[in-house]
Structures are given as structure tokens and as C-alpha cells.
Biopython code that builds the backbone (N, CA, C, O; Angstrom):
import numpy as np
from Bio.PDB.StructureBuilder import StructureBuilder

atoms = [
    (1, "UNK", "N", (0.851, -1.180, 0.000)),
    (1, "UNK", "CA", (0.000, 0.000, 0.000)),
    (1, "UNK", "C", (0.884, 1.227, 0.000)),
    (1, "UNK", "O", (1.946, 1.230, 0.624)),
    (2, "UNK", "N", (0.466, 2.251, -0.682)),
    (2, "UNK", "CA", (1.222, 3.494, -0.765)),
    (2, "UNK", "C", (0.844, 4.390, 0.400)),
    (2, "UNK", "O", (-0.327, 4.493, 0.766)),
    (3, "UNK", "N", (1.839, 5.033, 0.973)),
    (3, "UNK", "CA", (1.577, 5.966, 2.056)),
    (3, "UNK", "C", (2.229, 7.293, 1.749)),
    (3, "UNK", "O", (3.219, 7.350, 1.019)),
    (4, "UNK", "N", (1.691, 8.344, 2.293)),
    (4, "UNK", "CA", (2.275, 9.664, 2.107)),
    (4, "UNK", "C", (3.334, 9.897, 3.163)),
    (4, "UNK", "O", (3.598, 9.030, 3.996)),
    (5, "UNK", "N", (3.935, 11.065, 3.123)),
    (5, "UNK", "CA", (4.996, 11.375, 4.074)),
    (5, "UNK", "C", (4.478, 11.433, 5.507)),
    (5, "UNK", "O", (5.271, 11.411, 6.448)),
    (6, "UNK", "N", (3.151, 11.507, 5.687)),
    (6, "UNK", "CA", (2.586, 11.524, 7.035)),
    (6, "UNK", "C", (2.226, 10.122, 7.516)),
    (6, "UNK", "O", (1.661, 9.966, 8.598)),
    (7, "UNK", "N", (2.548, 9.100, 6.724)),
    (7, "UNK", "CA", (2.274, 7.704, 7.044)),
    (7, "UNK", "C", (0.795, 7.386, 7.188)),
    (7, "UNK", "O", (0.439, 6.422, 7.867)),
    (8, "UNK", "N", (-0.067, 8.166, 6.572)),
    (8, "UNK", "CA", (-1.485, 7.836, 6.589)),
    (8, "UNK", "C", (-1.757, 6.859, 5.450)),
    (8, "UNK", "O", (-1.110, 6.932, 4.406)),
    (9, "UNK", "N", (-2.711, 5.943, 5.643)),
    (9, "UNK", "CA", (-2.969, 4.979, 4.583)),
    (9, "UNK", "C", (-3.526, 5.652, 3.339)),
    (9, "UNK", "O", (-4.255, 6.640, 3.418)),
    (10, "UNK", "N", (-3.166, 5.097, 2.191)),
    (10, "UNK", "CA", (-3.652, 5.639, 0.929)),
    (10, "UNK", "C", (-5.118, 5.295, 0.753)),
    (10, "UNK", "O", (-5.561, 4.233, 1.192)),
    (11, "UNK", "N", (-5.885, 6.186, 0.111)),
    (11, "UNK", "CA", (-7.282, 5.850, -0.139)),
    (11, "UNK", "C", (-7.366, 4.705, -1.134)),
    (11, "UNK", "O", (-6.458, 4.529, -1.947)),
    (12, "UNK", "N", (-8.444, 3.919, -1.086)),
    (12, "UNK", "CA", (-8.566, 2.823, -2.036)),
    (12, "UNK", "C", (-8.751, 3.348, -3.447)),
    (12, "UNK", "O", (-9.270, 4.449, -3.627)),
    (13, "UNK", "N", (-8.337, 2.579, -4.459)),
    (13, "UNK", "CA", (-8.558, 3.003, -5.842)),
    (13, "UNK", "C", (-10.041, 3.121, -6.145)),
    (13, "UNK", "O", (-10.883, 2.583, -5.426)),
    (14, "UNK", "N", (-10.343, 3.823, -7.206)),
    (14, "UNK", "CA", (-11.740, 3.976, -7.604)),
    (14, "UNK", "C", (-12.333, 2.605, -7.898)),
    (14, "UNK", "O", (-11.828, 1.873, -8.749)),
    (15, "UNK", "N", (-13.394, 2.265, -7.200)),
    (15, "UNK", "CA", (-13.976, 0.945, -7.414)),
    (15, "UNK", "C", (-15.485, 0.981, -7.504)),
    (15, "UNK", "O", (-16.129, -0.067, -7.548)),
    (16, "UNK", "N", (-16.060, 2.172, -7.532)),
    (16, "UNK", "CA", (-17.508, 2.277, -7.499)),
    (16, "UNK", "C", (-18.149, 2.170, -8.864)),
    (16, "UNK", "O", (-17.489, 1.871, -9.860)),
    (17, "UNK", "N", (-19.430, 2.417, -8.895)),
    (17, "UNK", "CA", (-20.203, 2.296, -10.118)),
    (17, "UNK", "C", (-19.806, 3.328, -11.163)),
    (17, "UNK", "O", (-20.012, 3.091, -12.354)),
    (18, "UNK", "N", (-19.251, 4.453, -10.766)),
    (18, "UNK", "CA", (-18.947, 5.529, -11.709)),
    (18, "UNK", "C", (-17.599, 5.373, -12.380)),
    (18, "UNK", "O", (-17.333, 6.036, -13.382)),
    (19, "UNK", "N", (-16.738, 4.510, -11.849)),
    (19, "UNK", "CA", (-15.377, 4.467, -12.360)),
    (19, "UNK", "C", (-15.316, 3.896, -13.767)),
    (19, "UNK", "O", (-15.957, 2.891, -14.072)),
    (20, "UNK", "N", (-14.547, 4.542, -14.609)),
    (20, "UNK", "CA", (-14.245, 4.108, -15.973)),
    (20, "UNK", "C", (-15.512, 3.919, -16.809)),
    (20, "UNK", "O", (-15.578, 2.990, -17.614)),
    (21, "UNK", "N", (-16.474, 4.744, -16.643)),
    (21, "UNK", "CA", (-17.693, 4.706, -17.447)),
    (21, "UNK", "C", (-17.708, 5.953, -18.329)),
    (21, "UNK", "O", (-17.082, 6.954, -17.980)),
    (22, "UNK", "N", (-18.401, 5.914, -19.452)),
    (22, "UNK", "CA", (-18.451, 7.097, -20.315)),
    (22, "UNK", "C", (-19.089, 8.300, -19.634)),
    (22, "UNK", "O", (-18.879, 9.433, -20.066)),
    (23, "UNK", "N", (-19.863, 8.075, -18.577)),
    (23, "UNK", "CA", (-20.539, 9.182, -17.911)),
    (23, "UNK", "C", (-19.648, 9.909, -16.910)),
    (23, "UNK", "O", (-20.029, 10.980, -16.437)),
    (24, "UNK", "N", (-18.484, 9.374, -16.572)),
    (24, "UNK", "CA", (-17.682, 10.014, -15.527)),
    (24, "UNK", "C", (-17.231, 11.420, -15.876)),
    (24, "UNK", "O", (-17.195, 12.254, -14.971)),
    (25, "UNK", "N", (-16.872, 11.762, -17.148)),
    (25, "UNK", "CA", (-16.518, 13.164, -17.401)),
    (25, "UNK", "C", (-17.709, 14.092, -17.201)),
    (25, "UNK", "O", (-17.552, 15.209, -16.707)),
    (26, "UNK", "N", (-18.896, 13.635, -17.582)),
    (26, "UNK", "CA", (-20.105, 14.445, -17.403)),
    (26, "UNK", "C", (-20.390, 14.630, -15.916)),
    (26, "UNK", "O", (-20.703, 15.733, -15.468)),
    (27, "UNK", "N", (-20.281, 13.549, -15.162)),
    (27, "UNK", "CA", (-20.503, 13.606, -13.723)),
    (27, "UNK", "C", (-19.499, 14.548, -13.059)),
    (27, "UNK", "O", (-19.873, 15.337, -12.191)),
    (28, "UNK", "N", (-18.228, 14.474, -13.459)),
    (28, "UNK", "CA", (-17.199, 15.359, -12.893)),
    (28, "UNK", "C", (-17.510, 16.821, -13.214)),
    (28, "UNK", "O", (-17.345, 17.689, -12.357)),
    (29, "UNK", "N", (-17.959, 17.100, -14.442)),
    (29, "UNK", "CA", (-18.319, 18.485, -14.797)),
    (29, "UNK", "C", (-19.513, 18.964, -13.980)),
    (29, "UNK", "O", (-19.559, 20.124, -13.570)),
    (30, "UNK", "N", (-20.478, 18.079, -13.742)),
    (30, "UNK", "CA", (-21.632, 18.444, -12.908)),
    (30, "UNK", "C", (-21.184, 18.759, -11.481)),
    (30, "UNK", "O", (-21.663, 19.717, -10.875)),
    (31, "UNK", "N", (-20.273, 17.958, -10.951)),
    (31, "UNK", "CA", (-19.754, 18.224, -9.602)),
    (31, "UNK", "C", (-19.055, 19.573, -9.549)),
    (31, "UNK", "O", (-19.220, 20.319, -8.584)),
    (32, "UNK", "N", (-18.267, 19.896, -10.586)),
    (32, "UNK", "CA", (-17.613, 21.205, -10.642)),
    (32, "UNK", "C", (-18.640, 22.327, -10.652)),
    (32, "UNK", "O", (-18.488, 23.320, -9.940)),
    (33, "UNK", "N", (-19.686, 22.171, -11.457)),
    (33, "UNK", "CA", (-20.709, 23.216, -11.571)),
    (33, "UNK", "C", (-21.490, 23.392, -10.274)),
    (33, "UNK", "O", (-21.979, 24.487, -9.995)),
    (34, "UNK", "N", (-21.611, 22.351, -9.492)),
    (34, "UNK", "CA", (-22.425, 22.392, -8.272)),
    (34, "UNK", "C", (-21.597, 22.648, -7.004)),
    (34, "UNK", "O", (-22.099, 22.462, -5.896)),
    (35, "UNK", "N", (-20.351, 23.066, -7.155)),
    (35, "UNK", "CA", (-19.477, 23.240, -5.993)),
    (35, "UNK", "C", (-20.052, 24.224, -4.975)),
    (35, "UNK", "O", (-20.138, 23.896, -3.791)),
    (36, "UNK", "N", (-20.445, 25.422, -5.409)),
    (36, "UNK", "CA", (-20.962, 26.423, -4.459)),
    (36, "UNK", "C", (-22.229, 25.963, -3.745)),
    (36, "UNK", "O", (-22.293, 26.030, -2.517)),
    (37, "UNK", "N", (-23.246, 25.495, -4.487)),
    (37, "UNK", "CA", (-24.430, 25.005, -3.773)),
    (37, "UNK", "C", (-24.106, 23.829, -2.851)),
    (37, "UNK", "O", (-24.710, 23.693, -1.787)),
    (38, "UNK", "N", (-23.163, 22.983, -3.250)),
    (38, "UNK", "CA", (-22.783, 21.855, -2.409)),
    (38, "UNK", "C", (-22.214, 22.341, -1.082)),
    (38, "UNK", "O", (-22.532, 21.782, -0.032)),
    (39, "UNK", "N", (-21.379, 23.374, -1.117)),
    (39, "UNK", "CA", (-20.805, 23.893, 0.132)),
    (39, "UNK", "C", (-21.904, 24.391, 1.074)),
    (39, "UNK", "O", (-21.847, 24.153, 2.280)),
    (40, "UNK", "N", (-22.893, 25.074, 0.526)),
    (40, "UNK", "CA", (-23.992, 25.577, 1.354)),
    (40, "UNK", "C", (-24.783, 24.412, 1.952)),
    (40, "UNK", "O", (-25.045, 24.384, 3.155)),
    (41, "UNK", "N", (-25.159, 23.456, 1.107)),
    (41, "UNK", "CA", (-25.929, 22.302, 1.577)),
    (41, "UNK", "C", (-25.109, 21.489, 2.584)),
    (41, "UNK", "O", (-25.641, 21.032, 3.595)),
    (42, "UNK", "N", (-23.826, 21.313, 2.307)),
    (42, "UNK", "CA", (-22.960, 20.562, 3.210)),
    (42, "UNK", "C", (-22.868, 21.243, 4.580)),
    (42, "UNK", "O", (-22.932, 20.575, 5.612)),
    (43, "UNK", "N", (-22.720, 22.555, 4.588)),
    (43, "UNK", "CA", (-22.649, 23.293, 5.844)),
    (43, "UNK", "C", (-23.966, 23.188, 6.618)),
    (43, "UNK", "O", (-23.978, 22.857, 7.803)),
    (44, "UNK", "N", (-25.074, 23.474, 5.927)),
    (44, "UNK", "CA", (-26.373, 23.438, 6.601)),
    (44, "UNK", "C", (-26.726, 22.027, 7.069)),
    (44, "UNK", "O", (-27.298, 21.852, 8.145)),
    (45, "UNK", "N", (-26.384, 21.022, 6.258)),
    (45, "UNK", "CA", (-26.635, 19.636, 6.645)),
    (45, "UNK", "C", (-25.840, 19.236, 7.876)),
    (45, "UNK", "O", (-26.354, 18.554, 8.762)),
    (46, "UNK", "N", (-24.597, 19.659, 7.924)),
    (46, "UNK", "CA", (-23.762, 19.350, 9.095)),
    (46, "UNK", "C", (-24.289, 20.058, 10.339)),
    (46, "UNK", "O", (-24.346, 19.473, 11.421)),
    (47, "UNK", "N", (-24.666, 21.303, 10.177)),
    (47, "UNK", "CA", (-25.202, 22.069, 11.294)),
    (47, "UNK", "C", (-26.500, 21.446, 11.808)),
    (47, "UNK", "O", (-26.657, 21.210, 13.006)),
    (48, "UNK", "N", (-27.428, 21.183, 10.882)),
    (48, "UNK", "CA", (-28.700, 20.585, 11.266)),
    (48, "UNK", "C", (-28.554, 19.168, 11.787)),
    (48, "UNK", "O", (-29.208, 18.790, 12.758)),
    (49, "UNK", "N", (-27.695, 18.379, 11.144)),
    (49, "UNK", "CA", (-27.487, 17.002, 11.581)),
    (49, "UNK", "C", (-26.921, 16.933, 12.984)),
    (49, "UNK", "O", (-27.337, 16.095, 13.785)),
    (50, "UNK", "N", (-25.990, 17.795, 13.282)),
    (50, "UNK", "CA", (-25.409, 17.821, 14.620)),
    (50, "UNK", "C", (-26.426, 18.210, 15.681)),
    (50, "UNK", "O", (-26.427, 17.663, 16.784)),
    (51, "UNK", "N", (-27.283, 19.149, 15.343)),
    (51, "UNK", "CA", (-28.318, 19.574, 16.312)),
    (51, "UNK", "C", (-29.430, 18.541, 16.442)),
    (51, "UNK", "O", (-29.939, 18.302, 17.538)),
    (52, "UNK", "N", (-29.805, 17.931, 15.321)),
    (52, "UNK", "CA", (-30.897, 16.972, 15.328)),
    (52, "UNK", "C", (-30.483, 15.633, 15.945)),
    (52, "UNK", "O", (-31.201, 15.077, 16.775)),
    (53, "UNK", "N", (-29.328, 15.126, 15.535)),
    (53, "UNK", "CA", (-28.893, 13.800, 15.965)),
    (53, "UNK", "C", (-28.066, 13.811, 17.244)),
    (53, "UNK", "O", (-28.057, 12.830, 17.987)),
    (54, "UNK", "N", (-27.387, 14.893, 17.497)),
    (54, "UNK", "CA", (-26.486, 14.947, 18.648)),
    (54, "UNK", "C", (-25.217, 14.139, 18.375)),
    (54, "UNK", "O", (-25.053, 13.536, 17.315)),
    (55, "UNK", "N", (-24.336, 14.148, 19.356)),
    (55, "UNK", "CA", (-23.037, 13.486, 19.194)),
    (55, "UNK", "C", (-23.179, 11.978, 18.965)),
    (55, "UNK", "O", (-22.545, 11.430, 18.063)),
    (56, "UNK", "N", (-23.993, 11.311, 19.761)),
    (56, "UNK", "CA", (-24.155, 9.856, 19.620)),
    (56, "UNK", "C", (-24.745, 9.481, 18.264)),
    (56, "UNK", "O", (-24.318, 8.512, 17.638)),
    (57, "UNK", "N", (-25.721, 10.250, 17.824)),
    (57, "UNK", "CA", (-26.340, 9.978, 16.529)),
    (57, "UNK", "C", (-25.375, 10.182, 15.379)),
    (57, "UNK", "O", (-25.354, 9.389, 14.438)),
    (58, "UNK", "N", (-24.574, 11.241, 15.443)),
    (58, "UNK", "CA", (-23.591, 11.494, 14.395)),
    (58, "UNK", "C", (-22.541, 10.381, 14.351)),
    (58, "UNK", "O", (-22.143, 9.948, 13.270)),
    (59, "UNK", "N", (-22.095, 9.921, 15.512)),
    (59, "UNK", "CA", (-21.129, 8.814, 15.566)),
    (59, "UNK", "C", (-21.750, 7.560, 14.967)),
    (59, "UNK", "O", (-21.093, 6.841, 14.213)),
    (60, "UNK", "N", (-23.019, 7.291, 15.297)),
    (60, "UNK", "CA", (-23.701, 6.110, 14.768)),
    (60, "UNK", "C", (-23.793, 6.170, 13.248)),
    (60, "UNK", "O", (-23.520, 5.180, 12.569)),
    (61, "UNK", "N", (-24.180, 7.336, 12.707)),
    (61, "UNK", "CA", (-24.290, 7.500, 11.261)),
    (61, "UNK", "C", (-22.919, 7.328, 10.607)),
    (61, "UNK", "O", (-22.801, 6.641, 9.593)),
    (62, "UNK", "N", (-21.892, 7.942, 11.175)),
    (62, "UNK", "CA", (-20.540, 7.817, 10.618)),
    (62, "UNK", "C", (-20.090, 6.366, 10.608)),
    (62, "UNK", "O", (-19.588, 5.882, 9.593)),
    (63, "UNK", "N", (-20.260, 5.670, 11.717)),
    (63, "UNK", "CA", (-19.841, 4.269, 11.795)),
    (63, "UNK", "C", (-20.557, 3.413, 10.757)),
    (63, "UNK", "O", (-19.951, 2.538, 10.139)),
    (64, "UNK", "N", (-21.835, 3.666, 10.570)),
    (64, "UNK", "CA", (-22.619, 2.895, 9.603)),
    (64, "UNK", "C", (-22.142, 3.148, 8.177)),
    (64, "UNK", "O", (-22.004, 2.209, 7.393)),
    (65, "UNK", "N", (-21.890, 4.405, 7.837)),
    (65, "UNK", "CA", (-21.407, 4.742, 6.497)),
    (65, "UNK", "C", (-20.010, 4.176, 6.270)),
    (65, "UNK", "O", (-19.732, 3.626, 5.205)),
    (66, "UNK", "N", (-19.128, 4.304, 7.259)),
    (66, "UNK", "CA", (-17.773, 3.767, 7.125)),
    (66, "UNK", "C", (-17.796, 2.259, 6.928)),
    (66, "UNK", "O", (-17.029, 1.738, 6.118)),
    (67, "UNK", "N", (-18.651, 1.550, 7.642)),
    (67, "UNK", "CA", (-18.753, 0.096, 7.493)),
    (67, "UNK", "C", (-19.237, -0.274, 6.089)),
    (67, "UNK", "O", (-18.740, -1.228, 5.491)),
    (68, "UNK", "N", (-20.194, 0.472, 5.570)),
    (68, "UNK", "CA", (-20.683, 0.189, 4.211)),
    (68, "UNK", "C", (-19.608, 0.452, 3.166)),
    (68, "UNK", "O", (-19.466, -0.317, 2.215)),
    (69, "UNK", "N", (-18.853, 1.527, 3.334)),
    (69, "UNK", "CA", (-17.764, 1.811, 2.395)),
    (69, "UNK", "C", (-16.710, 0.713, 2.438)),
    (69, "UNK", "O", (-16.232, 0.272, 1.392)),
    (70, "UNK", "N", (-16.343, 0.269, 3.633)),
    (70, "UNK", "CA", (-15.361, -0.811, 3.755)),
    (70, "UNK", "C", (-15.870, -2.091, 3.119)),
    (70, "UNK", "O", (-15.112, -2.790, 2.445)),
    (71, "UNK", "N", (-17.143, -2.412, 3.321)),
    (71, "UNK", "CA", (-17.718, -3.612, 2.708)),
    (71, "UNK", "C", (-17.708, -3.499, 1.189)),
    (71, "UNK", "O", (-17.455, -4.487, 0.500)),
    (72, "UNK", "N", (-17.976, -2.320, 0.664)),
    (72, "UNK", "CA", (-17.956, -2.103, -0.778)),
    (72, "UNK", "C", (-16.555, -2.310, -1.341)),
    (72, "UNK", "O", (-16.394, -2.924, -2.396)),
    (73, "UNK", "N", (-15.550, -1.805, -0.648)),
    (73, "UNK", "CA", (-14.164, -1.977, -1.098)),
    (73, "UNK", "C", (-13.777, -3.448, -1.053)),
    (73, "UNK", "O", (-13.101, -3.933, -1.960)),
    (74, "UNK", "N", (-14.190, -4.162, -0.019)),
    (74, "UNK", "CA", (-13.866, -5.596, 0.075)),
    (74, "UNK", "C", (-14.518, -6.402, -1.046)),
    (74, "UNK", "O", (-13.960, -7.407, -1.486)),
    (75, "UNK", "N", (-15.695, -5.974, -1.515)),
    (75, "UNK", "CA", (-16.379, -6.684, -2.593)),
    (75, "UNK", "C", (-15.772, -6.407, -3.963)),
    (75, "UNK", "O", (-16.059, -7.137, -4.911)),
    (76, "UNK", "N", (-14.951, -5.385, -4.094)),
    (76, "UNK", "CA", (-14.386, -5.015, -5.391)),
    (76, "UNK", "C", (-13.492, -6.107, -5.947)),
    (76, "UNK", "O", (-12.714, -6.715, -5.211)),
    (77, "UNK", "N", (-13.600, -6.360, -7.254)),
    (77, "UNK", "CA", (-12.737, -7.344, -7.890)),
    (77, "UNK", "C", (-11.561, -6.636, -8.560)),
    (77, "UNK", "O", (-11.485, -5.408, -8.552)),
    (78, "UNK", "N", (-10.645, -7.413, -9.139)),
    (78, "UNK", "CA", (-9.454, -6.840, -9.751)),
    (78, "UNK", "C", (-9.785, -5.873, -10.883)),
    (78, "UNK", "O", (-9.119, -4.851, -11.043)),
    (79, "UNK", "N", (-10.816, -6.195, -11.670)),
    (79, "UNK", "CA", (-11.198, -5.279, -12.759)),
    (79, "UNK", "C", (-11.664, -3.946, -12.205)),
    (79, "UNK", "O", (-11.337, -2.894, -12.754)),
    (80, "UNK", "N", (-12.423, -3.983, -11.126)),
    (80, "UNK", "CA", (-12.929, -2.741, -10.535)),
    (80, "UNK", "C", (-11.780, -1.889, -10.004)),
    (80, "UNK", "O", (-11.788, -0.666, -10.147)),
    (81, "UNK", "N", (-10.796, -2.539, -9.394)),
    (81, "UNK", "CA", (-9.678, -1.785, -8.833)),
    (81, "UNK", "C", (-8.694, -1.302, -9.894)),
    (81, "UNK", "O", (-7.859, -0.440, -9.617)),
    (82, "UNK", "N", (-8.783, -1.846, -11.099)),
    (82, "UNK", "CA", (-7.903, -1.409, -12.187)),
    (82, "UNK", "C", (-8.452, -0.181, -12.906)),
    (82, "UNK", "O", (-7.750, 0.420, -13.720)),
    (83, "UNK", "N", (-9.687, 0.197, -12.621)),
    (83, "UNK", "CA", (-10.313, 1.334, -13.288)),
    (83, "UNK", "C", (-9.798, 2.657, -12.737)),
    (83, "UNK", "O", (-9.248, 2.731, -11.638)),
    (84, "UNK", "N", (-9.994, 3.680, -13.526)),
    (84, "UNK", "CA", (-9.714, 5.034, -13.078)),
    (84, "UNK", "C", (-11.015, 5.820, -13.108)),
    (84, "UNK", "O", (-12.087, 5.259, -13.334)),
    (85, "UNK", "N", (-10.909, 7.119, -12.879)),
    (85, "UNK", "CA", (-12.116, 7.931, -12.922)),
    (85, "UNK", "C", (-11.777, 9.389, -13.179)),
    (85, "UNK", "O", (-10.679, 9.856, -12.878)),
    (86, "UNK", "N", (-12.741, 10.090, -13.739)),
    (86, "UNK", "CA", (-12.612, 11.532, -13.924)),
    (86, "UNK", "C", (-12.937, 12.204, -12.596)),
    (86, "UNK", "O", (-13.805, 11.752, -11.851)),
    (87, "UNK", "N", (-12.228, 13.285, -12.317)),
    (87, "UNK", "CA", (-12.396, 13.992, -11.053)),
    (87, "UNK", "C", (-12.860, 15.423, -11.299)),
    (87, "UNK", "O", (-12.596, 15.985, -12.362)),
    (88, "UNK", "N", (-13.541, 16.010, -10.339)),
    (88, "UNK", "CA", (-13.920, 17.425, -10.470)),
    (88, "UNK", "C", (-12.703, 18.303, -10.199)),
    (88, "UNK", "O", (-12.334, 18.510, -9.043)),
    (89, "UNK", "N", (-12.081, 18.820, -11.250)),
    (89, "UNK", "CA", (-10.827, 19.567, -11.118)),
    (89, "UNK", "C", (-10.972, 20.841, -10.303)),
    (89, "UNK", "O", (-9.982, 21.336, -9.765)),
    (90, "UNK", "N", (-12.166, 21.378, -10.197)),
    (90, "UNK", "CA", (-12.373, 22.603, -9.433)),
    (90, "UNK", "C", (-12.395, 22.383, -7.933)),
    (90, "UNK", "O", (-12.446, 23.359, -7.185)),
    (91, "UNK", "N", (-12.360, 21.154, -7.462)),
    (91, "UNK", "CA", (-12.470, 20.873, -6.039)),
    (91, "UNK", "C", (-11.149, 21.002, -5.300)),
    (91, "UNK", "O", (-11.147, 21.102, -4.073)),
    (92, "UNK", "N", (-10.053, 21.003, -5.992)),
    (92, "UNK", "CA", (-8.780, 21.131, -5.299)),
    (92, "UNK", "C", (-7.639, 21.229, -6.283)),
    (92, "UNK", "O", (-7.762, 20.794, -7.428)),
    (93, "UNK", "N", (-6.529, 21.796, -5.848)),
    (93, "UNK", "CA", (-5.396, 22.010, -6.753)),
    (93, "UNK", "C", (-4.694, 20.720, -7.166)),
    (93, "UNK", "O", (-3.912, 20.741, -8.117)),
    (94, "UNK", "N", (-4.937, 19.616, -6.498)),
    (94, "UNK", "CA", (-4.238, 18.370, -6.803)),
    (94, "UNK", "C", (-5.101, 17.388, -7.573)),
    (94, "UNK", "O", (-4.667, 16.271, -7.853)),
    (95, "UNK", "N", (-6.319, 17.789, -7.921)),
    (95, "UNK", "CA", (-7.189, 16.923, -8.706)),
    (95, "UNK", "C", (-6.880, 17.139, -10.188)),
    (95, "UNK", "O", (-6.840, 18.273, -10.663)),
    (96, "UNK", "N", (-6.665, 16.056, -10.898)),
    (96, "UNK", "CA", (-6.467, 16.117, -12.339)),
    (96, "UNK", "C", (-7.756, 15.649, -13.001)),
    (96, "UNK", "O", (-8.603, 15.037, -12.351)),
    (97, "UNK", "N", (-7.908, 15.933, -14.293)),
    (97, "UNK", "CA", (-9.129, 15.557, -14.987)),
    (97, "UNK", "C", (-9.380, 14.056, -14.913)),
    (97, "UNK", "O", (-10.507, 13.632, -14.660)),
    (98, "UNK", "N", (-8.353, 13.252, -15.129)),
    (98, "UNK", "CA", (-8.521, 11.794, -15.091)),
    (98, "UNK", "C", (-7.401, 11.202, -14.252)),
    (98, "UNK", "O", (-6.235, 11.573, -14.388)),
    (99, "UNK", "N", (-7.772, 10.289, -13.397)),
    (99, "UNK", "CA", (-6.770, 9.634, -12.561)),
    (99, "UNK", "C", (-6.947, 8.129, -12.667)),
    (99, "UNK", "O", (-7.971, 7.592, -12.244)),
    (100, "UNK", "N", (-5.938, 7.432, -13.239)),
    (100, "UNK", "CA", (-5.999, 5.970, -13.223)),
    (100, "UNK", "C", (-5.827, 5.471, -11.794)),
    (100, "UNK", "O", (-5.242, 6.163, -10.962)),
    (101, "UNK", "N", (-6.324, 4.297, -11.509)),
    (101, "UNK", "CA", (-6.260, 3.791, -10.132)),
    (101, "UNK", "C", (-4.834, 3.589, -9.661)),
    (101, "UNK", "O", (-4.588, 3.553, -8.456)),
    (102, "UNK", "N", (-3.881, 3.455, -10.583)),
    (102, "UNK", "CA", (-2.490, 3.284, -10.173)),
    (102, "UNK", "C", (-1.957, 4.531, -9.489)),
    (102, "UNK", "O", (-0.926, 4.472, -8.819)),
    (103, "UNK", "N", (-2.637, 5.658, -9.645)),
    (103, "UNK", "CA", (-2.250, 6.898, -8.968)),
    (103, "UNK", "C", (-3.373, 7.329, -8.050)),
    (103, "UNK", "O", (-3.862, 8.455, -8.141)),
    (104, "UNK", "N", (-3.781, 6.437, -7.167)),
    (104, "UNK", "CA", (-4.963, 6.693, -6.349)),
    (104, "UNK", "C", (-4.707, 7.653, -5.203)),
    (104, "UNK", "O", (-5.657, 8.093, -4.555)),
    (105, "UNK", "N", (-3.457, 7.992, -4.934)),
    (105, "UNK", "CA", (-3.213, 8.932, -3.851)),
    (105, "UNK", "C", (-3.087, 10.341, -4.409)),
    (105, "UNK", "O", (-2.606, 10.536, -5.525)),
    (106, "UNK", "N", (-3.515, 11.301, -3.640)),
    (106, "UNK", "CA", (-3.384, 12.711, -4.003)),
    (106, "UNK", "C", (-2.279, 13.267, -3.122)),
    (106, "UNK", "O", (-2.412, 13.300, -1.899)),
    (107, "UNK", "N", (-1.194, 13.701, -3.735)),
    (107, "UNK", "CA", (-0.067, 14.207, -2.963)),
    (107, "UNK", "C", (0.176, 15.667, -3.307)),
    (107, "UNK", "O", (0.011, 16.085, -4.453)),
    (108, "UNK", "N", (0.565, 16.424, -2.316)),
    (108, "UNK", "CA", (0.884, 17.827, -2.509)),
    (108, "UNK", "C", (2.291, 17.941, -3.088)),
    (108, "UNK", "O", (3.137, 17.078, -2.850)),
    (109, "UNK", "N", (2.541, 19.015, -3.853)),
    (109, "UNK", "CA", (3.899, 19.203, -4.375)),
    (109, "UNK", "C", (4.907, 19.256, -3.239)),
    (109, "UNK", "O", (4.661, 19.868, -2.200)),
    (110, "UNK", "N", (6.024, 18.619, -3.449)),
    (110, "UNK", "CA", (7.080, 18.608, -2.436)),
    (110, "UNK", "C", (6.993, 17.471, -1.450)),
    (110, "UNK", "O", (7.912, 17.285, -0.652)),
    (111, "UNK", "N", (5.906, 16.692, -1.474)),
    (111, "UNK", "CA", (5.809, 15.543, -0.581)),
    (111, "UNK", "C", (6.219, 14.289, -1.345)),
    (111, "UNK", "O", (6.215, 14.272, -2.576)),
    (112, "UNK", "N", (6.563, 13.270, -0.625)),
    (112, "UNK", "CA", (6.985, 12.034, -1.258)),
    (112, "UNK", "C", (6.046, 10.912, -0.877)),
    (112, "UNK", "O", (5.389, 10.954, 0.162)),
    (113, "UNK", "N", (5.995, 9.913, -1.730)),
    (113, "UNK", "CA", (5.234, 8.710, -1.414)),
    (113, "UNK", "C", (6.198, 7.542, -1.387)),
    (113, "UNK", "O", (7.184, 7.502, -2.124)),
    (114, "UNK", "N", (5.892, 6.602, -0.527)),
    (114, "UNK", "CA", (6.719, 5.408, -0.427)),
    (114, "UNK", "C", (5.835, 4.188, -0.493)),
    (114, "UNK", "O", (4.644, 4.248, -0.188)),
    (115, "UNK", "N", (6.423, 3.090, -0.891)),
    (115, "UNK", "CA", (5.707, 1.829, -0.907)),
    (115, "UNK", "C", (6.268, 0.951, 0.168)),
    (115, "UNK", "O", (7.481, 0.770, 0.266)),
    (116, "UNK", "N", (5.368, 0.390, 0.998)),
    (116, "UNK", "CA", (5.825, -0.470, 2.078)),
    (116, "UNK", "C", (6.544, -1.675, 1.499)),
    (116, "UNK", "O", (6.137, -2.220, 0.473)),
    (117, "UNK", "N", (7.610, -2.084, 2.159)),
    (117, "UNK", "CA", (8.364, -3.260, 1.755)),
    (117, "UNK", "C", (9.428, -2.966, 0.725)),
    (117, "UNK", "O", (10.095, -3.890, 0.259)),
    (118, "UNK", "N", (9.615, -1.700, 0.351)),
    (118, "UNK", "CA", (10.687, -1.418, -0.603)),
    (118, "UNK", "C", (11.788, -0.619, 0.030)),
    (118, "UNK", "O", (12.773, -0.292, -0.632)),
]
sb = StructureBuilder()
sb.init_structure("model")
sb.init_model(0)
sb.init_chain("A")
sb.init_seg("    ")
for serial, (resi, resn, name, xyz) in enumerate(atoms, 1):
    if name == "N":
        sb.init_residue(resn, " ", resi, " ")
    sb.init_atom(name, np.array(xyz, "f"), 0.0, 1.0, " ", f" {name:<3s}", serial, name[0])
structure = sb.get_structure()
């Protein structure tokens, strides 16, 4: 597994339904176009969710979502993990238009990546 200079685990390669499909560039452009409204909805949702659910409820929701994501990654086959995906380039300076799964980590300029066991 690849790790960054902070020794945090690398995110899993793109393995979802959107990866390597003809619709991914369109989806990425839609995400770019919806960035501002997304920030507003994300802020209000977090604010409301925290007030409505409280700390225990938020932890429960997070744990449930994390478990589902982990189960999805475990179900991925080799073909799914070999796919890449288009990214919304407007979301950050390190996002490129297309990222093959072999470059699944996003690294800042000046940082290094290492592979365990080498």
C-alpha cells in the first residue's frame, strides 16, 4: 500500500459504479458546476445534523457509512480496482481531470510517497 509522508494509509482506488464509465466526465463536470451550492448544503446539513442527531447519533451515522464503504471496497474485484475515474478539477489544486487507479493517492507538491516493503 502506498503511504504519504505523514504515514497515513492511501485511499482505495476507484472501485464504485462511476469508475471508468463514459458518464464520468459528465458527472465530474456536474460536480464542478455544483461546488458552491454543495458547500452551502454541506454546511447546513452538518449544522442541522449535529443539532438533530447529537453526538451519539452522528457517531452512529458515521460508523454505519464507514462500514458500508469498507464492505464495498472488500467486494471489489481486480477489474474494478484497475479502473480510473474523472475527477472534479475545481475541487482542489491536486485533482487532475482523469486519474488511473495506479495513482490513487493525491499528494501535494514537495511531498513524497513510499511503498511499504521497498
